[in-house]
LUMLOLUM-527417 format. One line per 8 residues: number of its first residue (from 1); their letters; for each residue y, z negated, x negated of C-alpha. Coordinates in steps of 0.02 Angstrom, whole numbers. Each point is the difference from the previous one (the first is absolute). Last residue first. Example, Ala and Ser with C-alpha at 12.3 -4.5 7.8 and 13.67 -1.06 7.14 Angstrom:
BEGIN
2> sa> -53,-357,-684 | -172,-33,69
//
This chain:
BEGIN
511> lggtwtls> -190,694,564 | -42,92,162 | 106,-98,122 | -31,-104,155 | -110,-138,-63 | 32,-159,102 | -70,-148,-86 | -105,-144,75
503> slgsdtts> -168,90,-24 | 38,33,-181 | -18,-180,-44 | -62,-153,93 | -101,-114,-111 | 148,-104,-62 | -46,-101,-157 | 156,63,-90
495> sifsntlw> -7,9,-190 | 1,190,-17 | -5,50,-183 | -150,-117,-36 | 44,-4,-186 | -103,-90,-130 | -177,68,19 | 76,152,93
487> eqpdigis> 61,68,-171 | -183,12,-51 | -46,115,144 | 84,150,-84 | 43,127,131 | -94,160,65 | 99,94,127 | -103,66,148
479> girmewhl> 70,-123,124 | 47,-154,-105 | -150,-8,-113 | -97,-132,-99 | -162,31,-100 | -113,-116,-87 | -149,91,-88 | -116,-144,-38
471> hpgtslgt> -124,17,-146 | -178,16,-51 | -25,156,-113 | 44,186,-17 | 48,22,179 | 19,150,124 | -106,-67,137 | -83,-172,-14
463> tgvygild> 30,-124,-142 | -1,-169,84 | 118,-140,42 | -50,-95,163 | 72,0,170 | 156,-42,102 | -11,-196,2 | 147,-90,69
455> gqnlvdgv> 132,-71,-121 | 154,48,98 | -51,24,180 | -106,144,61 | 13,75,174 | -166,93,28 | 16,160,91 | -108,102,-115
447> kavirsqh> -122,-115,-88 | 19,-105,-157 | -161,-38,-102 | -16,157,-104 | -131,5,-141 | 6,86,-166 | 182,35,10 | 76,151,-86
439> fyathlgl> 175,-3,85 | 115,-127,75 | 154,60,96 | 166,-74,49 | 115,58,143 | 182,-16,42 | 67,113,142 | 90,-136,95
431> ghdiivig> -161,-103,13 | -122,-77,-123 | -136,132,29 | -153,-26,-113 | -106,142,-63 | -179,-42,-60 | -98,117,-112 | -174,-6,-66
423> grvkqfea> -13,159,-106 | 173,81,-30 | -66,176,-42 | -156,19,109 | 54,-122,139 | -71,-160,65 | 85,-88,148 | 125,-125,57
415> lvvrgkqp> 160,68,78 | 137,-78,111 | -16,-180,-57 | 148,-105,67 | 114,-95,-117 | 43,-168,-77 | 25,1,-188 | -97,12,-161
407> aliqtgap> -161,21,90 | -138,-56,-116 | -122,105,-101 | -150,-99,-59 | -73,36,-174 | -170,94,24 | 17,105,-148 | 90,-87,-141
399> vaidlaeh> 188,35,-11 | 104,153,-56 | 162,21,100 | 60,181,33 | 174,-10,70 | 61,147,112 | 94,163,16 | -102,87,-138
391> veygggvy> 89,161,-23 | -140,133,-20 | -59,134,-118 | -161,105,-10 | -93,91,-135 | -153,-33,-108 | 57,-173,-59 | 108,-66,143
383> nrrsgfpt> 189,-25,-35 | 71,-151,91 | 183,-39,11 | 22,-184,32 | 106,-57,146 | -67,-175,17 | -93,-57,-156 | -181,53,-30
375> tiigkvpl> -115,-126,-84 | 90,-154,65 | -120,-134,-57 | -58,-141,118 | 118,-131,73 | -135,-96,92 | -15,-45,185 | 43,180,42
367> pwnftgtw> 134,77,113 | 147,-72,-88 | 112,-78,136 | 134,86,96 | 175,-77,32 | 63,-70,165 | -60,38,173 | -104,159,37
359> lkdptvtn> -32,53,174 | 152,103,43 | -38,74,169 | 57,177,53 | -149,97,-70 | 41,151,-108 | -140,124,-29 | 31,104,-162
351> yfgfdrar> -124,-106,-104 | -136,21,138 | 11,186,0 | 8,-12,-193 | -174,-61,-2 | -71,142,112 | 97,134,-103 | -71,-73,-162
343> eaaqeept> -183,6,69 | 26,177,65 | 67,55,-167 | -151,-69,-87 | -118,84,118 | 88,169,-24 | -4,-19,-194 | -191,-28,22
335> glgaevtp> -79,-173,-23 | 32,-140,-128 | -184,-26,-39 | -16,126,-137 | 152,-69,-86 | -87,-172,-18 | -156,86,-74 | 106,90,-125
327> dlavtqqe> 75,-166,-60 | 188,18,-4 | 115,0,-153 | 174,-63,26 | 155,31,-101 | 154,-108,39 | 191,12,-8 | 99,-156,48
319> fngakiai> 148,7,113 | 181,-16,-60 | 60,-34,187 | 159,99,-26 | 154,-49,104 | 63,72,154 | 183,-32,50 | 28,-36,190
311> tqefhrvv> 153,81,67 | 72,-60,169 | 35,99,157 | 54,-70,165 | 37,105,158 | 86,-78,148 | -46,79,167 | 144,-26,123
303> gsadriet> -57,-53,174 | 142,-129,26 | -127,-142,-26 | -42,63,-171 | -149,118,-35 | -79,-39,-168 | -69,119,-130 | -72,-38,-169
295> vlkrptlp> -28,108,-157 | -66,-78,-168 | 26,155,-114 | -93,26,-163 | 62,11,-179 | -108,108,-115 | -145,-59,-102 | -129,103,95
287> idtsvgtv> -124,-93,112 | -163,-13,-89 | -46,-182,24 | 55,9,186 | 149,-85,71 | 0,-152,113 | 50,-69,170 | 33,-173,78
279> gvlkdgen> 95,-40,157 | 111,-137,70 | 101,22,155 | 140,-127,43 | 65,-128,118 | -165,-26,91 | -125,32,-139 | -62,169,57
271> lfnikvga> -119,67,-127 | 27,175,-69 | -98,153,-45 | 83,117,-133 | -14,189,27 | -30,103,-156 | 137,133,-36 | 43,-70,-173
263> lnsglftg> 29,-173,81 | 11,0,190 | 88,-89,139 | 0,4,189 | 106,5,158 | 55,-182,15 | 97,-20,156 | 158,-105,-15
255> gtaivtvk> 58,-171,49 | -77,-81,-152 | -57,136,-124 | -32,-101,-155 | -124,97,-115 | -102,-81,-137 | -102,107,-125 | -131,-69,-112
247> lahgqtls> -64,116,-140 | -173,28,-64 | -66,69,-167 | -99,151,-59 | 144,79,-100 | 135,-130,-38 | 138,-27,125 | 189,-16,-19
239> qsdpqvrf> 141,-57,108 | -89,-159,41 | -43,-108,152 | 64,139,118 | 136,-54,116 | 54,110,147 | 138,-83,95 | 79,23,170
231> aqplprgs> 157,-96,45 | 45,29,182 | 190,-25,-14 | 75,-168,23 | 126,-23,144 | 157,-100,-28 | 13,-166,97 | 95,-89,-136
223> atminagl> -149,-110,-50 | -111,151,-8 | 115,92,-119 | 21,-154,-105 | -187,-30,-13 | -32,180,-43 | 116,-4,-145 | -73,-172,-52
215> lgleveyp> -182,63,-9 | -49,-133,-122 | -50,53,-178 | -176,-26,-63 | -83,-108,-136 | -186,10,-20 | 13,182,49 | -23,72,-177
207> tgknephy> -177,-83,1 | -65,-160,-81 | 26,-104,157 | 15,110,156 | -66,-133,124 | 123,-125,-89 | 148,101,72 | 168,-70,-72
199> elrarefy> 155,58,90 | 167,46,-84 | 155,13,112 | 136,119,-56 | 183,36,-35 | 81,-174,-33 | -175,-74,-37 | -113,-93,118
191> qvlyggeq> -168,-78,-50 | -161,9,91 | -170,-85,4 | -92,76,149 | -54,-52,177 | 164,50,84 | 102,-106,-121 | -62,-118,-136
183> fdesipyg> 126,-41,-138 | 66,76,-166 | 171,-69,-42 | 152,82,77 | 145,114,-38 | -81,87,-151 | 122,118,-86 | 7,181,33
175> yialggks> -154,105,41 | 26,172,-80 | 137,-27,-126 | -54,-180,-40 | -183,43,-39 | -61,175,3 | -187,3,27 | -67,-100,-151
167> ewysrfas> 114,-150,2 | -11,-27,188 | -190,24,1 | -32,-121,-144 | 120,-125,77 | -80,12,170 | -175,-21,-76 | 51,-163,-88
159> alfhhten> 177,-66,13 | 178,37,55 | 113,-157,21 | 159,-26,103 | 173,-60,-27 | 89,158,56 | 99,50,-154 | -83,-126,-110
151> fylegpvg> -162,100,8 | -156,-88,-65 | -154,86,-65 | -161,-100,11 | -133,12,-135 | 16,-185,-50 | 44,-112,151 | 161,-7,98
143> atapvdpf> 83,-146,89 | 129,-24,-137 | 86,163,54 | 50,-83,160 | -58,80,163 | 126,59,130 | -52,-17,183 | -41,158,97
135> arngtvqr> 111,2,155 | -38,136,128 | 163,75,63 | -46,176,-18 | -177,16,-80 | -7,183,52 | 166,45,-75 | -20,-95,-167
127> gllgleve> -167,82,-31 | 75,165,61 | 139,10,-134 | -6,185,16 | -55,102,-144 | 122,102,-108 | 22,185,-34 | 141,52,-109
119> yftgafep> -24,-167,-96 | -97,79,-143 | 149,112,-34 | 52,182,44 | 94,-48,154 | 53,-184,1 | 139,17,127 | -115,111,103
111> hyefrnre> -108,-147,42 | -155,60,101 | -99,-143,84 | -188,-3,10 | -77,-131,118 | -158,-94,-40 | -191,-26,30 | -35,125,138
103> fyqvtytk> 138,116,-48 | 174,6,80 | 131,131,-54 | 182,-31,-32 | 166,93,-20 | 124,-141,-19 | 127,-96,96 | 85,-148,-71
95> gdapnlek> -3,-184,62 | -63,-66,-171 | -169,-78,42 | -13,57,177 | -5,184,-53 | 64,105,145 | -112,149,29 | 14,186,-21
87> feetlplg> -160,101,24 | -148,70,-104 | -156,32,99 | -103,-145,52 | -165,-96,-38 | -30,70,-175 | -166,-56,-72 | -30,-152,-114
79> fqalggyk> 128,-68,-124 | -96,-75,-146 | -179,60,26 | 52,167,73 | 120,53,-145 | 19,-121,-144 | 164,22,-84 | 3,182,-49
71> swykyfia> -72,74,158 | 118,-94,119 | 149,33,-110 | -30,190,-12 | -40,0,189 | 174,-81,36 | 86,136,-105 | -106,142,70
63> svfhgtep> 20,-49,182 | -144,-81,95 | -65,78,158 | -91,-84,146 | -153,27,100 | -83,-166,-37 | -156,49,-93 | 57,180,-10
55> fytrnpdp> 125,-50,-132 | 120,146,-35 | 95,19,-164 | 181,52,-17 | 115,117,-94 | -132,120,-63 | -59,41,178 | -180,68,7
47> atpapqta> -27,119,149 | -45,-31,182 | 69,-174,-1 | -97,-135,94 | 80,-52,162 | 113,-154,-7 | -34,-178,71 | 145,-76,95
39> ypdtaasv> 76,-152,-81 | 153,94,-66 | 46,46,180 | 134,132,6 | -96,103,-125 | 115,78,-128 | -64,-124,-129 | 130,-73,-113
31> tptqlfap> -6,102,-167 | -35,-98,-154 | 98,45,-154 | -60,150,-111 | 10,-33,-184 | -121,142,-29 | -91,37,168 | 66,178,7
23> sasllial> -82,34,-173 | 48,165,-86 | 177,9,70 | 43,-176,-45 | -82,11,-173 | 93,162,-38 | 167,-68,56 | -30,-158,-108
15> llwlsivl> -39,109,-151 | 159,108,30 | 106,-156,12 | -73,-60,-164 | 24,167,-83 | 184,7,54 | 33,-172,-65 | -81,48,-168
7> gfrkavm> 103,157,-11 | 159,-100,27 | -55,-126,-135 | -27,144,-120 | 163,82,43 | 88,-164,-28 | -84,-21,-173
//
């Protein structure tokens, strides 16, 4: 029995030695930065470091043990970006010195006395620290109403959206007890907790950002006269994108020079909204289903170029398959392959032209006064009887001939003519590389140079060009990329009404 126990002990020590040698970050304690100034930004590493993670947004590293906690308990939304390197600091709560690191929304503290437990990394009591000597009066338990949660420990209630957020995002371990009731501060309804401040944002109602955490880490650094790093952010609206759909990208580059951004190698055009840049891009209906890189570069005030890469997953569009038979007389009028190619090149010359003004405001309307019947959904794969194949990057909407076609949003007419394949065609430039097109019209009313407002008459539905019956072919493109116009009926992507876009930006890179 003794021999077996001895062998078990040796085996356990051997396993521990293997784990330590195989993973340098295993059980590794934070290492205080060698930099003399923990607030100074650090150059990006030339090679991956298994012991720490670099954040180009602020130019700071996070050690393996802090990064594990950051990732596991909420990441960017809960804690924000790192504002410093690790350094030694006196904890005002207990008078002891710990290895700490400041993040936008909190302060991480390493507690070696709790190594290997949940409490090895703890959050600073920043809610108590920033409120200081402010007195929040106690509230008796009898003052509550159904649905409110009362804490005898601090004599305060937790209710409504704040309660839902607190309970779903970590509760007591992350935020601590409430130390105030909710009240108005800085234009928002807020509530203080031992480790955080929750803010209610009615403008984000129904989104994940309806309740947000206050920037207490940044507040404390600012109040103590410590410098905040230039915090650059690249925020896509989603980490996944369906074939033939659009994606909004927000870049915060305050104090730096924005060099450019691209998705899958396609440059994104941005609107300058003062404190941020907002752009919209998309992916084609036939882009392979492999992750794509969203790449952005910003030069900070010191001249260092910060390179950001994010992975965007591509999801299948599940497009319909169609077989189409053409009337021989229709085919005869489509012109030679050379003529068809010339028409396409002419149209795409307009699609690929980027004007600096954003003309659309809000969502798009349906371009017809009636719903009609969608005979060819967006992205359909068409096989023509007798040969030929195409991806149909538009909606075909069957309505009676002569039905009015109405501008779904404000834009400038850049093409209005009759072509062999597209028949009566109008292309509208909505700015920032976004265009819509309307094919097969029997009569065109709009003229090149016209600025149409939402609801203005474009022309009338017909069956000219490559058409098997009266219908509107409604197309939308960002540059040369065809995207589904239907998602723009409920999403404007860029809500700003600012009409000054690319002209206000400095483009110095090739992204």
